[in-house]
mmCIF file as gemmi writes it, N, C-alpha and C atoms, coordinates in Angstrom:
data_model
loop_
_atom_site.group_PDB
_atom_site.id
_atom_site.type_symbol
_atom_site.label_atom_id
_atom_site.label_alt_id
_atom_site.label_comp_id
_atom_site.label_asym_id
_atom_site.label_entity_id
_atom_site.label_seq_id
_atom_site.pdbx_PDB_ins_code
_atom_site.Cartn_x
_atom_site.Cartn_y
_atom_site.Cartn_z
_atom_site.occupancy
_atom_site.B_iso_or_equiv
_atom_site.pdbx_formal_charge
_atom_site.auth_seq_id
_atom_site.auth_asym_id
_atom_site.pdbx_PDB_model_num
ATOM 1 N N . MET Axp A 1 ? 64.522 70.903 65.435 1 0 ? 1 A 1
ATOM 2 C CA . MET Axp A 1 ? 65.507 71.603 64.628 1 0 ? 1 A 1
ATOM 3 C C . MET Axp A 1 ? 65.715 72.995 65.215 1 0 ? 1 A 1
ATOM 4 N N . ILE Axp A 2 ? 66.928 73.455 65.141 1 0 ? 2 A 1
ATOM 5 C CA . ILE Axp A 2 ? 67.244 74.789 65.635 1 0 ? 2 A 1
ATOM 6 C C . ILE Axp A 2 ? 66.421 75.83 64.88 1 0 ? 2 A 1
ATOM 7 N N . ASP Axp A 3 ? 66.247 76.979 65.487 1 0 ? 3 A 1
ATOM 8 C CA . ASP Axp A 3 ? 65.431 78.029 64.885 1 0 ? 3 A 1
ATOM 9 C C . ASP Axp A 3 ? 66.233 79.324 64.871 1 0 ? 3 A 1
ATOM 10 N N . LEU Axp A 4 ? 67.188 79.397 63.963 1 0 ? 4 A 1
ATOM 11 C CA . LEU Axp A 4 ? 68.034 80.568 63.808 1 0 ? 4 A 1
ATOM 12 C C . LEU Axp A 4 ? 68.041 81.001 62.348 1 0 ? 4 A 1
ATOM 13 N N . ASP Axp A 5 ? 68.263 82.27 62.118 1 0 ? 5 A 1
ATOM 14 C CA . ASP Axp A 5 ? 68.414 82.794 60.773 1 0 ? 5 A 1
ATOM 15 C C . ASP Axp A 5 ? 69.63 82.145 60.108 1 0 ? 5 A 1
ATOM 16 N N . SER Axp A 6 ? 69.514 81.812 58.841 1 0 ? 6 A 1
ATOM 17 C CA . SER Axp A 6 ? 70.614 81.154 58.12 1 0 ? 6 A 1
ATOM 18 C C . SER Axp A 6 ? 71.911 81.952 58.175 1 0 ? 6 A 1
ATOM 19 N N . GLN Axp A 7 ? 71.819 83.254 58.031 1 0 ? 7 A 1
ATOM 20 C CA . GLN Axp A 7 ? 73.032 84.081 58.069 1 0 ? 7 A 1
ATOM 21 C C . GLN Axp A 7 ? 73.689 84.05 59.445 1 0 ? 7 A 1
ATOM 22 N N . ARG Axp A 8 ? 72.888 83.988 60.477 1 0 ? 8 A 1
ATOM 23 C CA . ARG Axp A 8 ? 73.446 83.876 61.828 1 0 ? 8 A 1
ATOM 24 C C . ARG Axp A 8 ? 74.156 82.54 62.002 1 0 ? 8 A 1
ATOM 25 N N . VAL Axp A 9 ? 73.553 81.475 61.496 1 0 ? 9 A 1
ATOM 26 C CA . VAL Axp A 9 ? 74.162 80.143 61.567 1 0 ? 9 A 1
ATOM 27 C C . VAL Axp A 9 ? 75.527 80.158 60.894 1 0 ? 9 A 1
ATOM 28 N N . ILE Axp A 10 ? 75.617 80.796 59.74 1 0 ? 10 A 1
ATOM 29 C CA . ILE Axp A 10 ? 76.868 80.845 58.99 1 0 ? 10 A 1
ATOM 30 C C . ILE Axp A 10 ? 77.943 81.608 59.765 1 0 ? 10 A 1
ATOM 31 N N . LYS Axp A 11 ? 77.559 82.648 60.476 1 0 ? 11 A 1
ATOM 32 C CA . LYS Axp A 11 ? 78.518 83.499 61.176 1 0 ? 11 A 1
ATOM 33 C C . LYS Axp A 11 ? 78.972 82.934 62.532 1 0 ? 11 A 1
ATOM 34 N N . MET Axp A 12 ? 78.256 81.955 63.064 1 0 ? 12 A 1
ATOM 35 C CA . MET Axp A 12 ? 78.605 81.392 64.371 1 0 ? 12 A 1
ATOM 36 C C . MET Axp A 12 ? 79.847 80.521 64.262 1 0 ? 12 A 1
ATOM 37 N N . THR Axp A 13 ? 80.615 80.465 65.349 1 0 ? 13 A 1
ATOM 38 C CA . THR Axp A 13 ? 81.746 79.537 65.381 1 0 ? 13 A 1
ATOM 39 C C . THR Axp A 13 ? 81.206 78.127 65.538 1 0 ? 13 A 1
ATOM 40 N N . PRO Axp A 14 ? 82.002 77.114 65.194 1 0 ? 14 A 1
ATOM 41 C CA . PRO Axp A 14 ? 81.54 75.737 65.409 1 0 ? 14 A 1
ATOM 42 C C . PRO Axp A 14 ? 81.177 75.477 66.878 1 0 ? 14 A 1
ATOM 43 N N . ALA Axp A 15 ? 81.898 76.08 67.806 1 0 ? 15 A 1
ATOM 44 C CA . ALA Axp A 15 ? 81.597 75.891 69.232 1 0 ? 15 A 1
ATOM 45 C C . ALA Axp A 15 ? 80.248 76.51 69.595 1 0 ? 15 A 1
ATOM 46 N N . GLU Axp A 16 ? 79.998 77.729 69.121 1 0 ? 16 A 1
ATOM 47 C CA . GLU Axp A 16 ? 78.721 78.391 69.413 1 0 ? 16 A 1
ATOM 48 C C . GLU Axp A 16 ? 77.551 77.618 68.822 1 0 ? 16 A 1
ATOM 49 N N . LEU Axp A 17 ? 77.682 77.271 67.552 1 0 ? 17 A 1
ATOM 50 C CA . LEU Axp A 17 ? 76.607 76.538 66.89 1 0 ? 17 A 1
ATOM 51 C C . LEU Axp A 17 ? 76.493 75.128 67.457 1 0 ? 17 A 1
ATOM 52 N N . GLY Axp A 18 ? 77.631 74.528 67.801 1 0 ? 18 A 1
ATOM 53 C CA . GLY Axp A 18 ? 77.609 73.198 68.403 1 0 ? 18 A 1
ATOM 54 C C . GLY Axp A 18 ? 76.81 73.171 69.693 1 0 ? 18 A 1
ATOM 55 N N . ALA Axp A 19 ? 76.939 74.204 70.516 1 0 ? 19 A 1
ATOM 56 C CA . ALA Axp A 19 ? 76.175 74.268 71.769 1 0 ? 19 A 1
ATOM 57 C C . ALA Axp A 19 ? 74.681 74.317 71.49 1 0 ? 19 A 1
ATOM 58 N N . VAL Axp A 20 ? 74.287 75.097 70.48 1 0 ? 20 A 1
ATOM 59 C CA . VAL Axp A 20 ? 72.874 75.198 70.114 1 0 ? 20 A 1
ATOM 60 C C . VAL Axp A 20 ? 72.368 73.862 69.573 1 0 ? 20 A 1
ATOM 61 N N . VAL Axp A 21 ? 73.148 73.246 68.71 1 0 ? 21 A 1
ATOM 62 C CA . VAL Axp A 21 ? 72.754 71.959 68.124 1 0 ? 21 A 1
ATOM 63 C C . VAL Axp A 21 ? 72.661 70.878 69.198 1 0 ? 21 A 1
ATOM 64 N N . LEU Axp A 22 ? 73.618 70.844 70.116 1 0 ? 22 A 1
ATOM 65 C CA . LEU Axp A 22 ? 73.582 69.825 71.163 1 0 ? 22 A 1
ATOM 66 C C . LEU Axp A 22 ? 72.348 69.98 72.039 1 0 ? 22 A 1
ATOM 67 N N . ARG Axp A 23 ? 72.011 71.206 72.393 1 0 ? 23 A 1
ATOM 68 C CA . ARG Axp A 23 ? 70.777 71.427 73.166 1 0 ? 23 A 1
ATOM 69 C C . ARG Axp A 23 ? 69.574 70.887 72.395 1 0 ? 23 A 1
ATOM 70 N N . ASP Axp A 24 ? 69.553 71.146 71.09 1 0 ? 24 A 1
ATOM 71 C CA . ASP Axp A 24 ? 68.445 70.681 70.258 1 0 ? 24 A 1
ATOM 72 C C . ASP Axp A 24 ? 68.404 69.158 70.196 1 0 ? 24 A 1
ATOM 73 N N . LEU Axp A 25 ? 69.557 68.524 70.085 1 0 ? 25 A 1
ATOM 74 C CA . LEU Axp A 25 ? 69.612 67.062 70.065 1 0 ? 25 A 1
ATOM 75 C C . LEU Axp A 25 ? 69.105 66.48 71.38 1 0 ? 25 A 1
ATOM 76 N N . VAL Axp A 26 ? 69.509 67.079 72.494 1 0 ? 26 A 1
ATOM 77 C CA . VAL Axp A 26 ? 69.093 66.578 73.803 1 0 ? 26 A 1
ATOM 78 C C . VAL Axp A 26 ? 67.59 66.736 73.979 1 0 ? 26 A 1
ATOM 79 N N . VAL Axp A 27 ? 67.064 67.893 73.619 1 0 ? 27 A 1
ATOM 80 C CA . VAL Axp A 27 ? 65.626 68.153 73.769 1 0 ? 27 A 1
ATOM 81 C C . VAL Axp A 27 ? 64.816 67.34 72.769 1 0 ? 27 A 1
ATOM 82 N N . GLY Axp A 28 ? 65.265 67.309 71.513 1 0 ? 28 A 1
ATOM 83 C CA . GLY Axp A 28 ? 64.499 66.653 70.453 1 0 ? 28 A 1
ATOM 84 C C . GLY Axp A 28 ? 64.636 65.15 70.401 1 0 ? 28 A 1
ATOM 85 N N . GLY Axp A 29 ? 65.752 64.64 70.891 1 0 ? 29 A 1
ATOM 86 C CA . GLY Axp A 29 ? 65.953 63.2 70.927 1 0 ? 29 A 1
ATOM 87 C C . GLY Axp A 29 ? 66.341 62.564 69.605 1 0 ? 29 A 1
ATOM 88 N N . ASP Axp A 30 ? 66.561 63.355 68.545 1 0 ? 30 A 1
ATOM 89 C CA . ASP Axp A 30 ? 66.976 62.786 67.257 1 0 ? 30 A 1
ATOM 90 C C . ASP Axp A 30 ? 68.494 62.729 67.221 1 0 ? 30 A 1
ATOM 91 N N . TRP Axp A 31 ? 69.028 61.53 67.381 1 0 ? 31 A 1
ATOM 92 C CA . TRP Axp A 31 ? 70.474 61.368 67.49 1 0 ? 31 A 1
ATOM 93 C C . TRP Axp A 31 ? 71.099 60.848 66.213 1 0 ? 31 A 1
ATOM 94 N N . SER Axp A 32 ? 70.393 60.971 65.113 1 0 ? 32 A 1
ATOM 95 C CA . SER Axp A 32 ? 70.972 60.608 63.823 1 0 ? 32 A 1
ATOM 96 C C . SER Axp A 32 ? 71.497 61.878 63.165 1 0 ? 32 A 1
ATOM 97 N N . GLN Axp A 33 ? 72.814 61.957 63.003 1 0 ? 33 A 1
ATOM 98 C CA . GLN Axp A 33 ? 73.385 63.122 62.353 1 0 ? 33 A 1
ATOM 99 C C . GLN Axp A 33 ? 72.875 63.249 60.922 1 0 ? 33 A 1
ATOM 100 N N . TRP Axp A 34 ? 72.717 62.125 60.261 1 0 ? 34 A 1
ATOM 101 C CA . TRP Axp A 34 ? 72.199 62.107 58.888 1 0 ? 34 A 1
ATOM 102 C C . TRP Axp A 34 ? 70.809 62.731 58.845 1 0 ? 34 A 1
ATOM 103 N N . ASN Axp A 35 ? 69.918 62.279 59.719 1 0 ? 35 A 1
ATOM 104 C CA . ASN Axp A 35 ? 68.561 62.829 59.757 1 0 ? 35 A 1
ATOM 105 C C . ASN Axp A 35 ? 68.573 64.317 60.101 1 0 ? 35 A 1
ATOM 106 N N . TYR Axp A 36 ? 69.448 64.688 61.03 1 0 ? 36 A 1
ATOM 107 C CA . TYR Axp A 36 ? 69.515 66.076 61.468 1 0 ? 36 A 1
ATOM 108 C C . TYR Axp A 36 ? 69.923 66.998 60.316 1 0 ? 36 A 1
ATOM 109 N N . ILE Axp A 37 ? 70.949 66.605 59.589 1 0 ? 37 A 1
ATOM 110 C CA . ILE Axp A 37 ? 71.414 67.42 58.462 1 0 ? 37 A 1
ATOM 111 C C . ILE Axp A 37 ? 70.371 67.425 57.345 1 0 ? 37 A 1
ATOM 112 N N . ASN Axp A 38 ? 69.756 66.283 57.076 1 0 ? 38 A 1
ATOM 113 C CA . ASN Axp A 38 ? 68.706 66.24 56.046 1 0 ? 38 A 1
ATOM 114 C C . ASN Axp A 38 ? 67.541 67.148 56.408 1 0 ? 38 A 1
ATOM 115 N N . GLU Axp A 39 ? 67.123 67.121 57.676 1 0 ? 39 A 1
ATOM 116 C CA . GLU Axp A 39 ? 66.037 67.987 58.117 1 0 ? 39 A 1
ATOM 117 C C . GLU Axp A 39 ? 66.423 69.461 57.951 1 0 ? 39 A 1
ATOM 118 N N . ALA Axp A 40 ? 67.662 69.769 58.266 1 0 ? 40 A 1
ATOM 119 C CA . ALA Axp A 40 ? 68.148 71.142 58.107 1 0 ? 40 A 1
ATOM 120 C C . ALA Axp A 40 ? 68.069 71.576 56.642 1 0 ? 40 A 1
ATOM 121 N N . GLN Axp A 41 ? 68.511 70.703 55.746 1 0 ? 41 A 1
ATOM 122 C CA . GLN Axp A 41 ? 68.523 71.035 54.317 1 0 ? 41 A 1
ATOM 123 C C . GLN Axp A 41 ? 67.118 71.109 53.735 1 0 ? 41 A 1
ATOM 124 N N . GLN Axp A 42 ? 66.212 70.301 54.246 1 0 ? 42 A 1
ATOM 125 C CA . GLN Axp A 42 ? 64.838 70.337 53.756 1 0 ? 42 A 1
ATOM 126 C C . GLN Axp A 42 ? 64.092 71.545 54.308 1 0 ? 42 A 1
ATOM 127 N N . GLY Axp A 43 ? 64.616 72.115 55.373 1 0 ? 43 A 1
ATOM 128 C CA . GLY Axp A 43 ? 64.034 73.322 55.948 1 0 ? 43 A 1
ATOM 129 C C . GLY Axp A 43 ? 64.698 74.545 55.357 1 0 ? 43 A 1
ATOM 130 N N . ARG Axp A 44 ? 65.17 75.406 56.203 1 0 ? 44 A 1
ATOM 131 C CA . ARG Axp A 44 ? 65.723 76.681 55.722 1 0 ? 44 A 1
ATOM 132 C C . ARG Axp A 44 ? 67.232 76.705 55.587 1 0 ? 44 A 1
ATOM 133 N N . TYR Axp A 45 ? 67.904 75.629 55.949 1 0 ? 45 A 1
ATOM 134 C CA . TYR Axp A 45 ? 69.37 75.647 55.966 1 0 ? 45 A 1
ATOM 135 C C . TYR Axp A 45 ? 69.944 74.903 54.762 1 0 ? 45 A 1
ATOM 136 N N . ARG Axp A 46 ? 70.419 75.669 53.799 1 0 ? 46 A 1
ATOM 137 C CA . ARG Axp A 46 ? 71.016 75.088 52.6 1 0 ? 46 A 1
ATOM 138 C C . ARG Axp A 46 ? 72.409 75.664 52.407 1 0 ? 46 A 1
ATOM 139 N N . GLY Axp A 47 ? 73.194 75.04 51.566 1 0 ? 47 A 1
ATOM 140 C CA . GLY Axp A 47 ? 74.513 75.559 51.23 1 0 ? 47 A 1
ATOM 141 C C . GLY Axp A 47 ? 75.395 75.762 52.449 1 0 ? 47 A 1
ATOM 142 N N . GLU Axp A 48 ? 75.872 76.992 52.616 1 0 ? 48 A 1
ATOM 143 C CA . GLU Axp A 48 ? 76.804 77.296 53.703 1 0 ? 48 A 1
ATOM 144 C C . GLU Axp A 48 ? 76.197 77.043 55.084 1 0 ? 48 A 1
ATOM 145 N N . ALA Axp A 49 ? 74.909 77.301 55.228 1 0 ? 49 A 1
ATOM 146 C CA . ALA Axp A 49 ? 74.268 77.084 56.533 1 0 ? 49 A 1
ATOM 147 C C . ALA Axp A 49 ? 74.247 75.586 56.883 1 0 ? 49 A 1
ATOM 148 N N . ALA Axp A 50 ? 73.918 74.748 55.904 1 0 ? 50 A 1
ATOM 149 C CA . ALA Axp A 50 ? 73.938 73.294 56.145 1 0 ? 50 A 1
ATOM 150 C C . ALA Axp A 50 ? 75.361 72.827 56.443 1 0 ? 50 A 1
ATOM 151 N N . ASN Axp A 51 ? 76.339 73.4 55.729 1 0 ? 51 A 1
ATOM 152 C CA . ASN Axp A 51 ? 77.739 73.052 55.999 1 0 ? 51 A 1
ATOM 153 C C . ASN Axp A 51 ? 78.142 73.46 57.412 1 0 ? 51 A 1
ATOM 154 N N . ALA Axp A 52 ? 77.65 74.61 57.87 1 0 ? 52 A 1
ATOM 155 C CA . ALA Axp A 52 ? 77.962 75.058 59.223 1 0 ? 52 A 1
ATOM 156 C C . ALA Axp A 52 ? 77.382 74.102 60.27 1 0 ? 52 A 1
ATOM 157 N N . ILE Axp A 53 ? 76.177 73.624 60.023 1 0 ? 53 A 1
ATOM 158 C CA . ILE Axp A 53 ? 75.558 72.673 60.953 1 0 ? 53 A 1
ATOM 159 C C . ILE Axp A 53 ? 76.343 71.363 60.955 1 0 ? 53 A 1
ATOM 160 N N . SER Axp A 54 ? 76.736 70.906 59.783 1 0 ? 54 A 1
ATOM 161 C CA . SER Axp A 54 ? 77.564 69.708 59.704 1 0 ? 54 A 1
ATOM 162 C C . SER Axp A 54 ? 78.881 69.914 60.453 1 0 ? 54 A 1
ATOM 163 N N . GLY Axp A 55 ? 79.467 71.091 60.29 1 0 ? 55 A 1
ATOM 164 C CA . GLY Axp A 55 ? 80.696 71.416 61.007 1 0 ? 55 A 1
ATOM 165 C C . GLY Axp A 55 ? 80.503 71.442 62.51 1 0 ? 55 A 1
ATOM 166 N N . ALA Axp A 56 ? 79.358 71.933 62.944 1 0 ? 56 A 1
ATOM 167 C CA . ALA Axp A 56 ? 79.054 71.954 64.375 1 0 ? 56 A 1
ATOM 168 C C . ALA Axp A 56 ? 78.944 70.531 64.927 1 0 ? 56 A 1
ATOM 169 N N . LEU Axp A 57 ? 78.318 69.641 64.157 1 0 ? 57 A 1
ATOM 170 C CA . LEU Axp A 57 ? 78.248 68.238 64.579 1 0 ? 57 A 1
ATOM 171 C C . LEU Axp A 57 ? 79.643 67.633 64.649 1 0 ? 57 A 1
ATOM 172 N N . GLY Axp A 58 ? 80.49 67.974 63.682 1 0 ? 58 A 1
ATOM 173 C CA . GLY Axp A 58 ? 81.875 67.513 63.715 1 0 ? 58 A 1
ATOM 174 C C . GLY Axp A 58 ? 82.622 68.063 64.922 1 0 ? 58 A 1
ATOM 175 N N . TRP Axp A 59 ? 82.379 69.319 65.255 1 0 ? 59 A 1
ATOM 176 C CA . TRP Axp A 59 ? 83.009 69.922 66.428 1 0 ? 59 A 1
ATOM 177 C C . TRP Axp A 59 ? 82.57 69.198 67.697 1 0 ? 59 A 1
ATOM 178 N N . LEU Axp A 60 ? 81.275 68.897 67.794 1 0 ? 60 A 1
ATOM 179 C CA . LEU Axp A 60 ? 80.764 68.178 68.972 1 0 ? 60 A 1
ATOM 180 C C . LEU Axp A 60 ? 81.443 66.819 69.114 1 0 ? 60 A 1
ATOM 181 N N . THR Axp A 61 ? 81.626 66.141 67.993 1 0 ? 61 A 1
ATOM 182 C CA . THR Axp A 61 ? 82.312 64.844 68.018 1 0 ? 61 A 1
ATOM 183 C C . THR Axp A 61 ? 83.763 65.022 68.445 1 0 ? 61 A 1
ATOM 184 N N . GLY Axp A 62 ? 84.431 66.008 67.864 1 0 ? 62 A 1
ATOM 185 C CA . GLY Axp A 62 ? 85.836 66.26 68.181 1 0 ? 62 A 1
ATOM 186 C C . GLY Axp A 62 ? 86.066 66.627 69.638 1 0 ? 62 A 1
ATOM 187 N N . GLN Axp A 63 ? 85.072 67.259 70.244 1 0 ? 63 A 1
ATOM 188 C CA . GLN Axp A 63 ? 85.18 67.65 71.65 1 0 ? 63 A 1
ATOM 189 C C . GLN Axp A 63 ? 84.755 66.53 72.596 1 0 ? 63 A 1
ATOM 190 N N . GLY Axp A 64 ? 84.284 65.425 72.024 1 0 ? 64 A 1
ATOM 191 C CA . GLY Axp A 64 ? 83.845 64.309 72.852 1 0 ? 64 A 1
ATOM 192 C C . GLY Axp A 64 ? 82.469 64.501 73.464 1 0 ? 64 A 1
ATOM 193 N N . LEU Axp A 65 ? 81.686 65.441 72.941 1 0 ? 65 A 1
ATOM 194 C CA . LEU Axp A 65 ? 80.351 65.69 73.485 1 0 ? 65 A 1
ATOM 195 C C . LEU Axp A 65 ? 79.295 64.777 72.873 1 0 ? 65 A 1
ATOM 196 N N . ILE Axp A 66 ? 79.545 64.311 71.656 1 0 ? 66 A 1
ATOM 197 C CA . ILE Axp A 66 ? 78.738 63.238 71.082 1 0 ? 66 A 1
ATOM 198 C C . ILE Axp A 66 ? 79.7 62.179 70.559 1 0 ? 66 A 1
ATOM 199 N N . ALA Axp A 67 ? 79.209 60.975 70.463 1 0 ? 67 A 1
ATOM 200 C CA . ALA Axp A 67 ? 80.051 59.857 70.037 1 0 ? 67 A 1
ATOM 201 C C . ALA Axp A 67 ? 79.221 58.904 69.18 1 0 ? 67 A 1
ATOM 202 N N . HIS Axp A 68 ? 79.917 58.026 68.477 1 0 ? 68 A 1
ATOM 203 C CA . HIS Axp A 68 ? 79.254 57.006 67.66 1 0 ? 68 A 1
ATOM 204 C C . HIS Axp A 68 ? 78.409 56.111 68.562 1 0 ? 68 A 1
ATOM 205 N N . ASP Axp A 69 ? 77.194 55.829 68.142 1 0 ? 69 A 1
ATOM 206 C CA . ASP Axp A 69 ? 76.294 54.945 68.881 1 0 ? 69 A 1
ATOM 207 C C . ASP Axp A 69 ? 76.669 53.499 68.569 1 0 ? 69 A 1
ATOM 208 N N . PRO Axp A 70 ? 77.192 52.753 69.547 1 0 ? 70 A 1
ATOM 209 C CA . PRO Axp A 70 ? 77.615 51.38 69.269 1 0 ? 70 A 1
ATOM 210 C C . PRO Axp A 70 ? 76.457 50.451 68.914 1 0 ? 70 A 1
ATOM 211 N N . ARG Axp A 71 ? 75.227 50.855 69.203 1 0 ? 71 A 1
ATOM 212 C CA . ARG Axp A 71 ? 74.055 50.039 68.854 1 0 ? 71 A 1
ATOM 213 C C . ARG Axp A 71 ? 73.593 50.285 67.434 1 0 ? 71 A 1
ATOM 214 N N . ASN Axp A 72 ? 74.158 51.309 66.795 1 0 ? 72 A 1
ATOM 215 C CA . ASN Axp A 72 ? 73.738 51.7 65.459 1 0 ? 72 A 1
ATOM 216 C C . ASN Axp A 72 ? 74.863 51.368 64.483 1 0 ? 72 A 1
ATOM 217 N N . GLY Axp A 73 ? 74.567 50.579 63.481 1 0 ? 73 A 1
ATOM 218 C CA . GLY Axp A 73 ? 75.585 50.188 62.511 1 0 ? 73 A 1
ATOM 219 C C . GLY Axp A 73 ? 76.031 51.322 61.606 1 0 ? 73 A 1
ATOM 220 N N . SER Axp A 74 ? 75.245 52.388 61.551 1 0 ? 74 A 1
ATOM 221 C CA . SER Axp A 74 ? 75.591 53.528 60.703 1 0 ? 74 A 1
ATOM 222 C C . SER Axp A 74 ? 76.598 54.421 61.403 1 0 ? 74 A 1
ATOM 223 N N . SER Axp A 75 ? 77.526 54.948 60.645 1 0 ? 75 A 1
ATOM 224 C CA . SER Axp A 75 ? 78.488 55.874 61.237 1 0 ? 75 A 1
ATOM 225 C C . SER Axp A 75 ? 77.841 57.213 61.564 1 0 ? 75 A 1
ATOM 226 N N . TRP Axp A 76 ? 76.603 57.414 61.131 1 0 ? 76 A 1
ATOM 227 C CA . TRP Axp A 76 ? 75.894 58.671 61.39 1 0 ? 76 A 1
ATOM 228 C C . TRP Axp A 76 ? 75.14 58.645 62.711 1 0 ? 76 A 1
ATOM 229 N N . GLY Axp A 77 ? 74.964 57.476 63.314 1 0 ? 77 A 1
ATOM 230 C CA . GLY Axp A 77 ? 74.256 57.393 64.582 1 0 ? 77 A 1
ATOM 231 C C . GLY Axp A 77 ? 75.127 57.95 65.69 1 0 ? 77 A 1
ATOM 232 N N . ALA Axp A 78 ? 74.524 58.662 66.631 1 0 ? 78 A 1
ATOM 233 C CA . ALA Axp A 78 ? 75.315 59.283 67.691 1 0 ? 78 A 1
ATOM 234 C C . ALA Axp A 78 ? 74.61 59.147 69.029 1 0 ? 78 A 1
ATOM 235 N N . VAL Axp A 79 ? 75.379 59.23 70.08 1 0 ? 79 A 1
ATOM 236 C CA . VAL Axp A 79 ? 74.861 59.277 71.439 1 0 ? 79 A 1
ATOM 237 C C . VAL Axp A 79 ? 75.564 60.419 72.158 1 0 ? 79 A 1
ATOM 238 N N . ARG Axp A 80 ? 74.938 60.95 73.173 1 0 ? 80 A 1
ATOM 239 C CA . ARG Axp A 80 ? 75.607 61.949 73.994 1 0 ? 80 A 1
ATOM 240 C C . ARG Axp A 80 ? 76.657 61.239 74.816 1 0 ? 80 A 1
ATOM 241 N N . SER Axp A 81 ? 77.833 61.804 74.871 1 0 ? 81 A 1
ATOM 242 C CA . SER Axp A 81 ? 78.897 61.172 75.647 1 0 ? 81 A 1
ATOM 243 C C . SER Axp A 81 ? 78.637 61.364 77.125 1 0 ? 81 A 1
ATOM 244 N N . SER Axp A 82 ? 79.47 60.782 77.953 1 0 ? 82 A 1
ATOM 245 C CA . SER Axp A 82 ? 79.296 60.874 79.394 1 0 ? 82 A 1
ATOM 246 C C . SER Axp A 82 ? 79.91 62.147 79.977 1 0 ? 82 A 1
ATOM 247 N N . LEU Axp A 83 ? 80.484 62.998 79.123 1 0 ? 83 A 1
ATOM 248 C CA . LEU Axp A 83 ? 81.049 64.249 79.617 1 0 ? 83 A 1
ATOM 249 C C . LEU Axp A 83 ? 79.943 65.142 80.164 1 0 ? 83 A 1
ATOM 250 N N . PRO Axp A 84 ? 80.226 65.895 81.217 1 0 ? 84 A 1
ATOM 251 C CA . PRO Axp A 84 ? 79.201 66.799 81.765 1 0 ? 84 A 1
ATOM 252 C C . PRO Axp A 84 ? 78.879 67.918 80.779 1 0 ? 84 A 1
ATOM 253 N N . LEU Axp A 85 ? 77.646 68.372 80.823 1 0 ? 85 A 1
ATOM 254 C CA . LEU Axp A 85 ? 77.199 69.393 79.89 1 0 ? 85 A 1
ATOM 255 C C . LEU Axp A 85 ? 77.117 70.771 80.539 1 0 ? 85 A 1
ATOM 256 N N . LYS Axp A 86 ? 77.769 70.977 81.675 1 0 ? 86 A 1
ATOM 257 C CA . LYS Axp A 86 ? 77.686 72.256 82.383 1 0 ? 86 A 1
ATOM 258 C C . LYS Axp A 86 ? 78.063 73.432 81.5 1 0 ? 86 A 1
ATOM 259 N N . ALA Axp A 87 ? 79.023 73.255 80.626 1 0 ? 87 A 1
ATOM 260 C CA . ALA Axp A 87 ? 79.51 74.362 79.809 1 0 ? 87 A 1
ATOM 261 C C . ALA Axp A 87 ? 78.46 74.852 78.817 1 0 ? 87 A 1
ATOM 262 N N . ILE Axp A 88 ? 77.524 73.993 78.447 1 0 ? 88 A 1
ATOM 263 C CA . ILE Axp A 88 ? 76.56 74.41 77.435 1 0 ? 88 A 1
ATOM 264 C C . ILE Axp A 88 ? 75.126 74.36 77.921 1 0 ? 88 A 1
ATOM 265 N N . ALA Axp A 89 ? 74.889 73.795 79.102 1 0 ? 89 A 1
ATOM 266 C CA . ALA Axp A 89 ? 73.528 73.694 79.615 1 0 ? 89 A 1
ATOM 267 C C . ALA Axp A 89 ? 73.031 75.085 80.015 1 0 ? 89 A 1
ATOM 268 N N . PRO Axp A 90 ? 71.773 75.382 79.729 1 0 ? 90 A 1
ATOM 269 C CA . PRO Axp A 90 ? 71.255 76.685 80.133 1 0 ? 90 A 1
ATOM 270 C C . PRO Axp A 90 ? 71.224 76.791 81.659 1 0 ? 90 A 1
ATOM 271 N N . ARG Axp A 91 ? 71.506 77.974 82.153 1 0 ? 91 A 1
ATOM 272 C CA . ARG Axp A 91 ? 71.525 78.197 83.599 1 0 ? 91 A 1
ATOM 273 C C . ARG Axp A 91 ? 70.121 78.539 84.074 1 0 ? 91 A 1
ATOM 274 N N . ASP Axp A 92 ? 69.825 78.117 85.311 1 0 ? 92 A 1
ATOM 275 C CA . ASP Axp A 92 ? 68.551 78.495 85.882 1 0 ? 92 A 1
ATOM 276 C C . ASP Axp A 92 ? 68.655 79.909 86.45 1 0 ? 92 A 1
ATOM 277 N N . LYS Axp A 93 ? 67.561 80.446 86.951 1 0 ? 93 A 1
ATOM 278 C CA . LYS Axp A 93 ? 67.55 81.827 87.433 1 0 ? 93 A 1
ATOM 279 C C . LYS Axp A 93 ? 68.447 82.035 88.637 1 0 ? 93 A 1
ATOM 280 N N . ALA Axp A 94 ? 68.74 80.986 89.376 1 0 ? 94 A 1
ATOM 281 C CA . ALA Axp A 94 ? 69.616 81.101 90.537 1 0 ? 94 A 1
ATOM 282 C C . ALA Axp A 94 ? 71.075 81.142 90.13 1 0 ? 94 A 1
ATOM 283 N N . GLY Axp A 95 ? 71.34 80.957 88.831 1 0 ? 95 A 1
ATOM 284 C CA . GLY Axp A 95 ? 72.711 81.003 88.327 1 0 ? 95 A 1
ATOM 285 C C . GLY Axp A 95 ? 73.447 79.685 88.442 1 0 ? 95 A 1
ATOM 286 N N . GLY Axp A 96 ? 72.721 78.612 88.712 1 0 ? 96 A 1
ATOM 287 C CA . GLY Axp A 96 ? 73.377 77.312 88.883 1 0 ? 96 A 1
ATOM 288 C C . GLY Axp A 96 ? 73.222 76.398 87.752 1 0 ? 96 A 1
């Protein structure tokens, strides 16, 4: 789960928060949007912060960065799309 202050989460744009969430999904391996939002709500993200995280997941879907998992019958299951992640991947010290 992401580790940001709730107020910061609320103030981030869907694109900014989406990049953070996608990194967390890739590292953590939890590709269930339902589980991700539930974990957020059971932790420190409630109300507007949980809505912002849900919005970030929606933004990721809208941008084609995550997609419905065809192996999962639930509409909440997701997979990383085949689009390159250069725009959101952390850069190494060499700048690449």
